[in-house]
C-alpha positions as CSV (number, residue, x, y, z in Angstrom):
1,X,-18.9,-23.6,31.9
2,X,-16.9,-21.7,34.7
3,X,-14.2,-24.1,36.4
4,X,-14.1,-23.9,40.0
5,X,-12.7,-26.0,42.9
6,X,-14.9,-24.6,45.2
7,X,-17.7,-22.3,46.0
8,X,-17.2,-18.8,44.4
9,X,-19.4,-15.8,45.3
10,X,-19.4,-12.4,43.6
11,X,-21.3,-9.6,45.4
12,X,-22.6,-6.4,45.1
13,X,-24.6,-4.2,47.0
14,X,-28.2,-3.2,45.7
15,X,-31.6,-1.7,46.8
16,X,-32.9,-4.9,48.2
17,X,-29.8,-5.8,50.1
18,X,-26.9,-7.9,48.3
19,X,-27.0,-9.7,44.9
20,X,-24.8,-12.7,44.8
21,X,-23.7,-14.9,41.6
22,X,-22.6,-18.1,43.0
23,X,-20.8,-21.1,41.2
24,X,-20.3,-24.3,42.7
25,X,-17.8,-27.0,41.2
26,X,-19.6,-28.7,38.4
27,X,-22.5,-26.6,38.0
28,X,-23.7,-23.5,36.4
29,X,-23.6,-20.0,37.8
30,X,-26.7,-18.9,40.0
31,X,-28.2,-15.7,41.1
32,X,-29.8,-14.6,44.3
33,X,-30.6,-11.5,46.4
34,X,-30.1,-11.6,50.0
35,X,-31.4,-8.9,52.5
36,X,-28.3,-9.0,54.8
37,X,-24.5,-10.1,54.1
38,X,-24.8,-12.0,57.2
39,X,-27.6,-14.3,55.3
40,X,-25.6,-14.5,52.3
41,X,-22.8,-15.9,54.2
42,X,-25.1,-18.3,56.2
43,X,-26.5,-19.7,52.7
44,X,-22.8,-20.7,51.6
45,X,-20.1,-23.2,52.7
46,X,-17.4,-21.8,55.3
47,X,-14.7,-22.1,52.8
48,X,-16.4,-20.4,50.2
49,X,-14.4,-17.5,48.9
50,X,-16.5,-14.2,48.4
51,X,-15.5,-11.1,46.4
52,X,-17.4,-8.1,47.2
53,X,-17.7,-4.9,45.8
54,X,-17.7,-2.7,49.0
55,X,-14.6,-1.1,51.0
56,X,-13.1,-3.6,53.6
57,X,-11.0,-2.0,56.2
58,X,-11.4,1.5,57.6
59,X,-9.0,4.3,58.1
60,X,-8.7,6.1,61.3
61,X,-7.2,9.0,59.4
62,X,-7.9,9.6,55.8
63,X,-5.3,11.1,53.3
64,X,-6.0,12.8,50.1
65,X,-5.6,9.6,48.1
66,X,-8.1,7.9,50.3
67,X,-6.9,4.3,52.2
68,X,-4.2,3.3,49.8
69,X,-5.8,0.8,47.6
70,X,-7.9,3.7,45.6
71,X,-4.5,5.6,44.8
72,X,-3.1,2.5,43.2
73,X,-6.0,1.2,41.2
74,X,-6.9,4.8,39.7
75,X,-4.2,4.9,37.2
76,X,-5.1,1.5,35.8
77,X,-8.6,2.7,34.6
78,X,-8.0,5.8,32.7
79,X,-11.5,7.4,32.0
80,X,-13.0,5.0,34.4
81,X,-11.0,5.9,37.3
82,X,-13.8,8.4,38.4
83,X,-15.6,5.0,39.6
84,X,-13.1,4.6,42.5
85,X,-14.0,7.3,45.1
86,X,-12.5,7.7,48.5
87,X,-13.4,6.5,51.9
88,X,-13.4,8.7,55.1
89,X,-12.5,7.7,58.5
90,X,-14.1,5.1,60.8
91,X,-15.2,7.9,62.8
92,X,-17.1,9.7,59.8
93,X,-18.6,6.4,58.9
94,X,-20.1,5.9,62.2
95,X,-21.1,9.6,63.0
96,X,-24.5,8.8,62.6
97,X,-25.9,4.7,62.5
98,X,-29.7,5.8,62.5
99,X,-32.6,4.2,60.4
100,X,-33.3,7.5,58.5
101,X,-37.1,7.8,57.8
102,X,-37.4,11.1,56.2
103,X,-35.1,12.5,53.3
104,X,-34.5,15.4,55.7
105,X,-33.2,13.3,58.4
106,X,-30.7,11.6,55.7
107,X,-29.4,14.7,54.6
108,X,-28.7,16.1,58.1
109,X,-26.9,12.7,58.9
110,X,-24.9,13.4,55.7
111,X,-23.8,16.6,57.3
112,X,-23.0,15.3,60.4
113,X,-20.8,12.7,58.8
114,X,-19.1,15.4,56.6
115,X,-18.1,17.3,59.8
116,X,-16.5,14.5,61.2
117,X,-15.0,13.6,57.9
118,X,-13.3,17.0,57.5
119,X,-11.8,16.7,61.0
120,X,-10.5,13.4,60.1
121,X,-8.9,14.0,56.8
122,X,-5.7,15.8,55.3
123,X,-6.7,18.2,53.3
124,X,-9.9,18.3,55.3
125,X,-12.7,16.6,53.2
126,X,-16.4,16.1,53.3
127,X,-18.0,13.0,52.4
128,X,-19.6,12.7,48.7
129,X,-23.3,11.7,48.4
130,X,-22.3,8.7,46.3
131,X,-19.9,7.5,49.4
132,X,-22.5,8.2,52.1
133,X,-25.2,6.3,50.1
134,X,-23.2,3.0,50.9
135,X,-22.2,3.6,54.4
136,X,-24.6,1.3,56.2
137,X,-23.4,-1.6,53.7
138,X,-19.7,-0.7,54.7
139,X,-20.6,-0.8,58.5
140,X,-22.5,-4.3,57.7
141,X,-19.4,-6.0,56.6
142,X,-17.1,-4.2,59.0
143,X,-19.1,-5.3,62.2
144,X,-18.9,-8.8,60.7
145,X,-15.2,-8.8,60.1
146,X,-14.6,-7.5,63.5
147,X,-16.9,-10.0,64.9
148,X,-15.6,-12.8,63.2
149,X,-12.0,-12.7,62.5
150,X,-12.4,-16.1,60.5
151,X,-14.0,-14.5,57.9
152,X,-11.0,-12.3,57.1
153,X,-9.5,-15.0,55.0
154,X,-12.5,-15.7,52.9
155,X,-14.2,-12.2,52.4
156,X,-12.1,-9.9,50.1
157,X,-12.5,-6.5,48.4
158,X,-12.9,-5.9,45.1
159,X,-14.1,-2.9,42.6
160,X,-15.9,-3.9,39.5
161,X,-13.9,-1.5,36.9
162,X,-10.8,-2.7,38.3
163,X,-11.9,-6.3,37.8
164,X,-12.9,-5.8,34.4
165,X,-9.7,-3.9,33.4
166,X,-7.6,-7.1,35.0
167,X,-10.1,-9.9,33.1
168,X,-9.3,-7.6,30.1
169,X,-5.5,-8.1,29.9
170,X,-4.9,-5.1,32.0
171,X,-6.8,-2.9,29.6
172,X,-9.7,-0.5,31.2
173,X,-13.2,-0.9,29.5
174,X,-13.5,1.8,26.7
175,X,-17.1,2.6,27.5
176,X,-19.1,3.8,30.9
177,X,-21.9,1.4,32.1
178,X,-24.0,4.6,32.9
179,X,-24.4,7.9,31.2
180,X,-25.9,10.8,33.5
181,X,-27.3,8.0,35.8
182,X,-28.7,5.9,32.9
183,X,-27.6,2.1,32.0
184,X,-25.6,2.6,28.6
185,X,-26.2,-0.4,26.6
186,X,-22.9,-0.5,24.6
187,X,-21.0,-0.3,27.9
188,X,-22.9,-3.2,29.5
189,X,-22.7,-5.1,25.9
190,X,-18.9,-4.7,26.2
191,X,-18.4,-5.9,29.7
192,X,-20.8,-8.9,29.1
193,X,-18.8,-10.0,26.0
194,X,-15.8,-9.8,28.2
195,X,-17.5,-12.0,30.7
196,X,-18.6,-14.2,28.4
197,X,-14.7,-14.8,27.2
198,X,-14.4,-15.8,30.8
199,X,-16.7,-18.7,30.8
200,X,-20.2,-17.2,31.3
201,X,-23.1,-17.9,29.0
202,X,-24.9,-14.9,27.2
203,X,-28.3,-16.3,28.1
204,X,-27.5,-16.2,31.7
205,X,-26.0,-12.6,31.8
206,X,-29.0,-11.5,29.6
207,X,-31.6,-12.3,32.2
208,X,-33.7,-9.8,34.3
209,X,-31.9,-9.1,37.6
210,X,-33.9,-9.9,40.4
211,X,-36.5,-7.6,42.1
212,X,-34.4,-4.9,44.1
213,X,-31.2,-5.2,41.9
214,X,-30.2,-3.1,38.8
215,X,-28.8,-4.7,35.5
216,X,-25.3,-3.3,36.4
217,X,-25.5,-4.4,39.9
218,X,-25.7,-7.8,38.2
219,X,-22.9,-7.6,36.0
220,X,-20.7,-6.3,38.6
221,X,-21.5,-9.2,40.6
222,X,-20.8,-11.5,38.0
223,X,-17.3,-9.9,37.4
224,X,-16.8,-10.3,41.5
225,X,-17.3,-14.0,41.2
226,X,-14.8,-14.2,38.5
227,X,-12.1,-12.5,41.0
228,X,-13.1,-14.5,43.8
229,X,-11.9,-17.5,41.3
230,X,-8.8,-15.7,40.7
231,X,-8.2,-15.2,44.7
232,X,-8.9,-19.1,45.0
233,X,-6.6,-20.0,42.6
234,X,-3.8,-17.7,43.4
235,X,-4.1,-15.3,40.3
236,X,-5.3,-12.6,41.9
237,X,-3.1,-9.5,42.7
238,X,-3.8,-7.3,45.9
239,X,-3.3,-3.4,45.5
240,X,-1.2,-2.9,47.8
241,X,0.8,-6.1,47.9
242,X,1.1,-7.0,50.7
243,X,-2.2,-5.8,52.0
244,X,-2.5,-3.1,54.5
245,X,-4.5,-3.6,58.0
246,X,-6.7,-1.5,59.7
247,X,-7.0,-0.5,63.6
248,X,-9.0,-3.9,63.8
249,X,-6.3,-5.8,62.1
250,X,-9.0,-6.2,59.2
251,X,-6.7,-6.4,55.8
252,X,-6.9,-3.3,53.4
253,X,-6.8,-4.2,49.8
254,X,-8.5,-4.0,46.4
255,X,-7.9,-7.6,45.1
256,X,-8.5,-8.1,41.1
């Protein structure tokens, strides 16, 4: 049983939208997929603490190490630090907001975003395919936090590998979750064992993820929920401390 005084929600992006692990006081964790982040928020009480694996707060100009949080957490992760990638400027993220109907349109939009990113970074740097793949989800949360400043005190950015490290007495995971794009069972087992030490039941973690979500998305969301609990009880640390703020006043920090 995971002890909580309020509703905690851990979230990761997935193919179908957003996968969320939720825990209310006195209840066992539950698992659900939402098509939009707004729908996820609407399904939870206004005082729920939400930790999400998605960059929050965007730079107007990108430096070599990223927004700031990335440079602080990478040294904690050893061989897992490649999982933390830099986020380009706000203008690069909004360079093309089209709904892509063909793979050619998708690649063309990636090229446009990279062109803008190079003009708003020092040294000039394009956009990785990995980062571009989550642009729409970054914009989704960004738009909500611009429109609803009240969310900024209860929706927090985290990062799974930073979370696992902090939950493991500041020791990074030894094994990767994936090898060459495929799930690594040993890496998944290492993380499940850690999550169980923090209150999860293995039967819950062993269940198949919902349609539209992957097994690693599920574990990442489970880790995010524990970070939501650490934030709620004051044990989490922001990187940096205190958090930075972007041009819209949105806090910029990775919490864990």
